[in-house]
C-alpha positions, 0 to 999 in steps of 0.5 A: 624084826617085824614083817607085816603083810598088807592087802593094799586097796586100790587107790592107796599110795604105797608110802606113809606120807601123802604127795605134797602137791598131789590130789588127796589120797589114802596112804599106808598110814591110814591103815597101819600104825607100826613105827619104824617099818617101810614097804619092801617094794611098791605097788602103784596106786591103781594096783591092789594086793600084797605089800610087805613091810619090814623094819629089817634093811637086809630082809627089805633088800632080799625082797626087793633086790633083782639079783635074788630073783624073788618070785612075785605072782600077780592076778591080772585081768587083761583086755583081749582073749589070748591063746597060748601063742599070744602069751608066748612073748611074755614067756620068752621075755619082752623088750621094753623101753628100759631093756629086756625083761626076764621070761615070765611064767603065765597062764590063763585062769578062771576069773578069781573070787575077789572083792569088788573093786571101787571104782569097778573095772570098765566093762565093754560088751564088744571087747572080751577080757580074761584073767592071767596068773603071771609070775615075774622075778624082777620088779621094775616100775609098772612092769606087769602093765608094760609087759601085757601092753607090749604083748597087746593085752592091756591090763584092766585090773592088777593084783599082786597075790604072792611074794616068795613064800608070802601070800594074800590068802585070808586078807581083805583089802585094807587088812594086815597081819604079822608075818613070819620071816623064816624064809625070804 
């Protein structure tokens, strides 16, 4: 059984083959040569961070199936300067077009020491921004971005830092390492 932890760079498609009619973009195949593995979940091309890949269907299901409620932690740069009251809708759960979300754990954090993003996030002097650490236990399409937008805090940069016990610690963008599958 293989488990790979990969730090997906901004702009990379979370799949091994390119989009047939889309613009040319890098894919997982540009970084990982390990036959028979597949991503357990996805990150959009404009999101960065931890992607787990495995050749074990049961582990893949345990990581991605919402009924297991595996925690996924994101570092999110948002537009705005929210206080605790502004974060409360995220903590309670929000109504999105596809239904209510589960409550998220969220807190403000100091700007993390991350690599520069290419292209950089657009900076506007007249609009404040801040960083949040946000943990969800489900994984809908673009969920974190939709949740922050619904709370009036549009996402500027999104990086998945942790999935369950696995973290991005020590992995630069585009790097991968074998992981341990003792606990999911």
